[in-house]
C-alpha positions as CSV (number, residue, x, y, z in Angstrom):
1,X,71.3,113.4,78.4
2,X,74.8,112.0,77.9
3,X,77.7,111.9,80.3
4,X,78.4,115.1,82.2
5,X,75.2,117.0,81.8
6,X,76.4,120.6,81.8
7,X,75.8,122.5,85.0
8,X,74.3,125.5,83.1
9,X,71.6,123.3,81.6
10,X,70.7,121.9,85.1
11,X,70.6,125.5,86.5
12,X,68.1,126.5,83.8
13,X,65.8,123.7,84.6
14,X,66.2,124.2,88.4
15,X,64.9,127.7,88.1
16,X,61.6,126.3,86.8
17,X,61.4,123.8,89.6
18,X,61.9,126.4,92.3
19,X,59.2,128.5,90.8
20,X,56.5,125.8,91.0
21,X,53.4,126.8,92.9
22,X,50.0,125.1,93.5
23,X,48.8,123.8,90.2
24,X,45.2,123.0,91.0
25,X,43.4,121.7,87.9
26,X,45.5,123.7,85.5
27,X,47.6,120.7,84.3
28,X,48.4,120.4,80.7
29,X,47.5,116.8,80.1
30,X,48.8,116.2,76.6
31,X,52.4,117.2,77.4
32,X,53.8,114.8,80.0
33,X,51.1,113.1,81.9
34,X,48.6,110.4,81.2
35,X,44.8,110.9,81.1
36,X,44.2,109.2,84.5
37,X,46.7,111.1,86.7
38,X,47.7,114.7,85.9
39,X,49.8,115.3,89.0
40,X,53.4,116.1,88.2
41,X,55.5,113.8,90.5
42,X,59.1,114.5,89.6
43,X,61.2,117.7,89.3
44,X,61.4,117.2,85.6
45,X,57.6,116.9,85.3
46,X,57.1,120.0,87.3
47,X,59.7,121.9,85.3
48,X,58.1,120.8,82.0
49,X,54.6,121.8,83.2
50,X,55.8,125.2,84.2
51,X,57.8,125.8,81.0
52,X,54.9,124.7,78.8
53,X,52.5,127.0,80.7
54,X,55.0,129.9,80.3
55,X,55.3,129.5,76.5
56,X,51.5,129.0,76.2
57,X,51.0,132.3,78.1
58,X,53.4,134.2,75.8
59,X,54.7,132.3,72.7
60,X,57.0,135.2,71.9
61,X,58.8,135.1,75.3
62,X,62.4,134.0,74.3
63,X,63.4,133.2,77.9
64,X,60.4,130.9,78.2
65,X,61.4,129.2,75.0
66,X,64.9,128.7,76.2
67,X,63.7,127.2,79.5
68,X,61.3,124.9,77.6
69,X,64.1,123.8,75.3
70,X,66.3,123.1,78.3
71,X,63.7,120.9,79.9
72,X,63.0,119.0,76.8
73,X,66.7,118.4,76.4
74,X,67.1,117.3,80.0
75,X,64.3,114.7,79.6
76,X,65.6,113.4,76.3
77,X,63.1,114.8,73.9
78,X,65.9,116.0,71.6
79,X,64.1,116.9,68.4
80,X,61.5,119.0,70.4
81,X,64.4,120.7,72.2
82,X,66.0,121.6,68.9
83,X,62.8,123.1,67.6
84,X,62.2,125.2,70.7
85,X,65.8,126.4,70.8
86,X,65.6,127.4,67.1
87,X,62.5,129.5,67.9
88,X,64.4,131.1,70.8
89,X,67.3,132.1,68.6
90,X,64.9,133.7,66.2
91,X,63.1,135.6,68.9
92,X,66.3,136.6,70.6
93,X,69.2,136.6,68.1
94,X,71.4,138.4,70.6
95,X,70.9,136.0,73.5
96,X,73.9,133.7,73.8
97,X,72.0,131.3,76.1
98,X,69.6,130.5,73.2
99,X,72.4,129.5,71.0
100,X,74.1,127.5,73.8
101,X,71.0,125.4,74.3
102,X,70.6,124.9,70.5
103,X,74.2,123.8,70.4
104,X,73.7,121.3,73.2
105,X,70.5,120.0,71.5
106,X,72.3,119.5,68.2
107,X,75.1,117.7,69.9
108,X,72.7,115.3,71.5
109,X,71.0,114.8,68.2
110,X,74.4,113.9,66.6
111,X,74.6,116.9,64.4
112,X,78.1,117.8,65.6
113,X,79.0,120.2,62.8
114,X,76.0,122.4,63.5
115,X,76.5,122.0,67.2
116,X,80.0,123.3,67.0
117,X,79.0,126.2,64.8
118,X,76.2,127.2,67.2
119,X,78.3,126.8,70.4
120,X,81.1,128.9,68.9
121,X,78.6,131.6,68.1
122,X,77.4,131.5,71.7
123,X,80.9,131.6,73.1
124,X,81.7,134.7,71.1
125,X,78.6,136.7,72.0
126,X,78.7,139.2,74.8
127,X,76.6,139.8,77.9
128,X,77.2,136.7,80.1
129,X,79.4,135.9,83.1
130,X,82.7,134.0,82.8
131,X,81.3,130.6,83.9
132,X,79.0,130.7,80.9
133,X,81.8,131.1,78.4
134,X,83.9,128.5,80.1
135,X,81.1,126.0,79.7
136,X,80.5,127.0,76.0
137,X,84.2,126.6,75.1
138,X,84.4,123.3,77.0
139,X,81.4,121.9,75.2
140,X,82.8,123.0,71.9
141,X,86.2,121.4,72.7
142,X,84.5,118.1,73.5
143,X,82.8,118.2,70.1
144,X,86.1,118.8,68.3
145,X,87.7,116.0,70.3
146,X,85.0,113.7,69.2
147,X,85.5,114.8,65.6
148,X,89.2,114.1,66.0
149,X,90.0,117.8,65.3
150,X,92.7,117.9,68.0
151,X,94.2,121.4,67.2
152,X,90.7,123.0,67.4
153,X,89.9,121.0,70.5
154,X,93.1,122.2,72.2
155,X,92.4,125.8,71.2
156,X,88.9,125.6,72.6
157,X,90.0,124.0,75.9
158,X,92.6,126.8,76.2
159,X,89.8,129.3,75.8
160,X,87.7,127.5,78.4
161,X,90.6,127.5,80.9
162,X,90.9,131.3,80.3
163,X,87.6,131.9,82.1
164,X,87.5,131.6,85.9
165,X,89.5,129.2,88.1
166,X,91.3,126.3,86.5
167,X,89.3,123.1,86.5
168,X,90.9,119.7,87.1
169,X,88.4,118.0,84.7
170,X,89.2,120.5,82.0
171,X,93.0,120.1,82.5
172,X,92.5,116.4,82.3
173,X,90.5,116.7,79.1
174,X,93.2,119.1,77.6
175,X,95.7,116.4,78.4
176,X,93.6,113.8,76.6
177,X,93.5,116.1,73.6
178,X,97.3,116.4,73.5
179,X,97.6,112.7,74.0
180,X,95.4,112.0,71.1
181,X,97.3,114.5,69.0
182,X,100.5,112.6,69.7
183,X,102.1,115.3,72.0
184,X,102.9,113.1,75.0
185,X,105.0,115.7,76.7
186,X,102.2,118.3,76.8
187,X,99.7,115.5,77.8
188,X,101.9,114.8,80.9
189,X,102.0,118.5,81.8
190,X,98.2,118.8,81.9
191,X,97.6,115.4,83.6
192,X,100.1,116.4,86.3
193,X,98.5,119.8,86.6
194,X,95.0,118.3,87.0
195,X,96.4,116.1,89.8
196,X,97.8,119.2,91.6
197,X,94.2,120.4,92.0
198,X,92.7,116.9,92.7
199,X,95.5,114.5,93.8
200,X,93.1,111.4,93.8
201,X,91.7,112.1,90.4
202,X,91.6,108.5,89.1
203,X,91.2,109.2,85.4
204,X,94.1,111.6,85.4
205,X,96.2,109.2,87.5
206,X,95.5,106.4,85.0
207,X,96.1,108.6,82.0
208,X,99.4,109.8,83.3
209,X,100.7,106.3,84.1
210,X,99.6,105.2,80.6
211,X,101.4,108.0,78.9
212,X,104.6,107.6,81.0
213,X,104.6,103.9,80.3
214,X,104.4,104.5,76.6
215,X,101.1,102.6,76.3
216,X,99.2,105.3,74.3
217,X,98.0,104.4,70.8
218,X,99.5,106.1,67.8
219,X,98.0,109.4,67.0
220,X,95.4,109.5,64.3
221,X,95.7,112.0,61.5
222,X,93.7,115.0,62.3
223,X,90.5,115.5,60.3
224,X,90.4,118.7,58.4
225,X,88.3,121.5,59.7
226,X,85.0,122.0,57.9
227,X,84.9,125.0,55.7
């Protein structure tokens, strides 16, 4: 996974690890282990083993598919993760978590347009707690920022900050979005607010000093939103 693996993804895979029991001889050899040693050694191997077994036991279990997609994503098998997540969204078209995992998988694959579409869909679905929606909007904002769609990024960060306690990293990222858009005054506001929560936040300190010293690069024209 890339920088800042979302907590929600880690939580999904952790559920599988906690549930591991004695495996005996029921190891699925062709998934993650070689022919000579079928004992899962790491948390990721154990999570993958359990997830594959769950899907094999009930291929129509959408929750099992979501967990399997999350594990594949966590270990870097991106194409497989996309495939499993797509199956999950078809099995459970009302489950926001399935679309969230599919969005993350598409993001890792480099398909940013599809990732943004899927994450926005997840963020607008009902039935989850506030931290889930904050995570969805934040991931969507990062995609827009990468695409140089600053207005959309700022709007998504604003939505993320609307769920739960304010987060110093999100405030810093919002400042970066404003900085890149050319609005230095707003950037300073958000960098300073991030530092109110975490006074020794190095990235925010450096960004604030850079903006105040006028060392920011000229804002790039914003790319038009995809229709």
